C-alpha positions as a printed Julia matrix, in Angstrom:
181×3 Matrix{Float64}:
  14.07    2.49   20.68
  11.87   -0.56   19.5
   9.29   -1.74   17.02
   5.84   -2.49   18.55
   2.4    -1.31   17.81
   1.78    2.05   18.1
   4.68    3.54   17.0
   5.89    5.41   13.99
   8.61    3.22   12.0
  10.59    5.13    9.35
  11.91    1.68    6.64
  14.26    1.34    3.43
  13.19   -2.03    1.57
  12.87   -3.46   -1.4
  10.25   -5.7    -3.03
  11.02   -8.78   -5.94
   8.76  -10.81   -6.22
  10.07  -15.3    -6.41
  11.42  -14.45  -10.08
  13.66  -11.5    -8.54
  12.08   -9.24  -10.73
  12.66   -5.87   -8.49
   8.5    -4.68   -7.96
   9.14   -1.24   -5.13
  11.6     0.63   -4.22
  12.68    3.25   -1.59
  16.16    3.49   -2.85
  15.16    6.5    -5.27
  12.08    7.85   -3.71
  11.9     8.5     0.19
  12.03    6.15    2.51
   8.63    4.26    3.77
   7.24    6.0     7.26
   4.81    3.66    9.01
   1.84    3.82   12.04
   2.49   -0.03   13.02
   0.86   -2.11   14.16
  -2.38   -0.22   12.28
  -2.71   -2.11    8.99
  -0.63    0.06    7.19
   1.35   -2.39    5.74
   1.19   -6.24    5.5
   1.02   -8.44    8.23
   3.66  -10.72    7.26
   5.85   -8.1     6.61
   4.92   -5.89   10.07
   5.58   -9.29   12.03
   8.46   -9.56   10.89
   9.43   -6.03   11.8
   8.0    -6.48   15.65
  11.02   -6.59   17.36
  13.1    -4.65   15.04
  16.48   -1.47   15.98
  17.29    1.06   14.36
  20.17    0.19   12.65
  19.08   -3.58   11.98
  17.95   -5.47    8.44
  15.57   -8.18    7.15
  15.23  -10.52    4.62
  12.08  -12.25    4.81
   9.58  -13.85    2.25
   6.27  -13.48    3.39
   3.91  -15.44    1.51
  -0.21  -15.08   -0.44
  -1.65  -15.57    2.74
  -0.02  -12.45    4.65
  -0.13  -10.13    2.23
  -2.05   -9.94   -0.48
  -3.83  -13.43   -0.51
  -4.66  -15.93   -2.99
  -5.86  -14.26   -6.53
  -9.66  -15.18   -6.44
 -11.02  -15.5    -9.59
 -14.22  -14.4    -8.95
 -12.68  -10.96   -9.01
 -12.67  -11.45  -12.79
 -15.44  -10.59  -14.49
 -16.6    -8.39  -17.85
 -18.41   -5.61  -18.0
 -19.64   -3.62  -21.02
 -17.73   -0.21  -22.98
 -20.66    1.75  -22.2
 -20.7     1.0   -18.49
 -17.86    3.6   -18.84
 -19.29    5.97  -20.0
 -19.39    7.84  -22.92
 -15.29    9.88  -24.54
 -13.6     6.94  -22.04
 -11.14    4.83  -23.58
 -10.26    2.36  -22.5
  -7.55    0.05  -22.35
  -5.6    -3.6   -21.61
  -3.53   -2.6   -18.64
  -5.48    0.23  -17.35
  -6.65    0.73  -13.34
  -9.94    1.99  -12.63
 -11.7     3.05   -8.69
 -14.7     0.18   -8.73
 -17.28    1.78   -5.79
 -18.63   -2.04   -4.84
 -19.94   -3.52   -1.21
 -16.8    -3.8     0.32
 -15.53    0.06   -0.33
 -14.11    1.2    -3.02
 -11.52   -0.93   -5.11
  -9.19   -0.89   -8.15
  -9.43   -2.99  -10.46
  -7.45   -3.85  -13.61
  -8.57   -3.61  -17.15
  -7.07   -7.65  -18.92
  -8.54   -7.78  -22.23
 -11.04   -6.11  -24.34
 -12.87   -8.45  -26.98
 -15.52   -6.84  -28.87
 -17.86   -4.6   -26.25
 -16.88   -6.81  -23.53
 -14.3    -5.45  -21.06
 -13.1    -8.01  -17.98
 -11.51   -6.46  -15.19
  -9.55   -7.75  -12.62
  -9.85   -6.77   -8.41
  -7.87   -8.92   -7.9
  -4.85   -6.71   -6.41
  -1.83   -7.19   -8.68
  -0.05   -8.61   -5.89
  -2.2   -11.4    -5.31
  -1.22  -14.91   -5.06
   2.82  -14.6    -5.28
   5.29  -14.12   -2.22
   6.97  -11.32   -1.49
   9.92  -11.12   -1.08
  12.09   -7.86    1.36
  14.87   -7.06    2.39
  14.36   -4.2     5.08
  16.53   -2.14    6.67
  14.65   -0.06   10.25
  16.18    3.45   10.25
  13.7     5.36   12.51
  11.83    4.32   15.4
   9.58    7.09   16.97
   6.59    6.96   19.76
   3.18    8.06   17.8
   1.45   11.55   18.52
  -2.27   11.83   19.53
  -3.2    12.43   16.2
  -1.99    9.51   14.79
  -3.25    7.07   16.93
  -6.45    8.53   16.58
  -6.33    8.91   13.03
  -4.29    5.23   12.74
  -2.05    6.54   10.35
   1.31    9.14   10.73
   1.43   12.88    9.96
   4.51   14.65   10.08
   7.24   14.01    8.83
   8.33   11.66    5.85
  12.18   11.76    6.57
  11.5    14.64    4.55
  10.13   17.66    6.93
   7.84   18.15    4.38
   3.7    17.41    3.9
   2.16   14.92    1.1
  -0.44   17.85   -0.48
  -2.32   15.35   -1.96
  -3.7    13.74    1.07
  -7.05   11.58    0.75
  -7.23   10.16    4.25
 -10.35   12.18    4.7
  -9.45   13.82    8.43
  -8.2    17.27    6.82
  -9.69   19.5     8.43
  -8.51   17.78   11.43
  -4.54   17.62   11.12
  -1.94   20.61   12.46
  -0.13   20.54    9.16
   0.64   22.83    6.8
  -1.01   21.46    3.4
  -3.44   18.28    4.75
  -2.88   15.61    5.38
   0.38   12.73    6.03
   0.04    9.37    5.65
């Protein structure tokens, strides 16, 4: 069965940057399972996988505009330490959730100078060309519930459900431990 919109796809992958440094891989974890055509993975990789079948492998490079976008220096800004609240230790490299006009966003502490904390709201891979090696493991039809929710439920290759899901559909899911995405 070939990969196309609204099918559940299971892939093994490795992701490297321009220097060849390994950024992420499913080798030491479970394969990635996602609902194709529903913005669950970056658009460039989704396009590269379209039409592929189980057993096929691809190597591709995804430009920033088809991945996490270009870096936007307007998303680097300063706040005061006191804005984090009392008894909150802040250090470079830490990441926090920020709630703004565009919903929840992850921000990274870049540096601290006195009471000034410089934050970066760019995705950590913004501006990067991403190099993938992908093997298609499985493709199946999505369930009506998966289509309704826009993400995968149930089997992640091991038959287990995630019990730490925060997608908000727990009450509507049929799996024993809440939502699986």
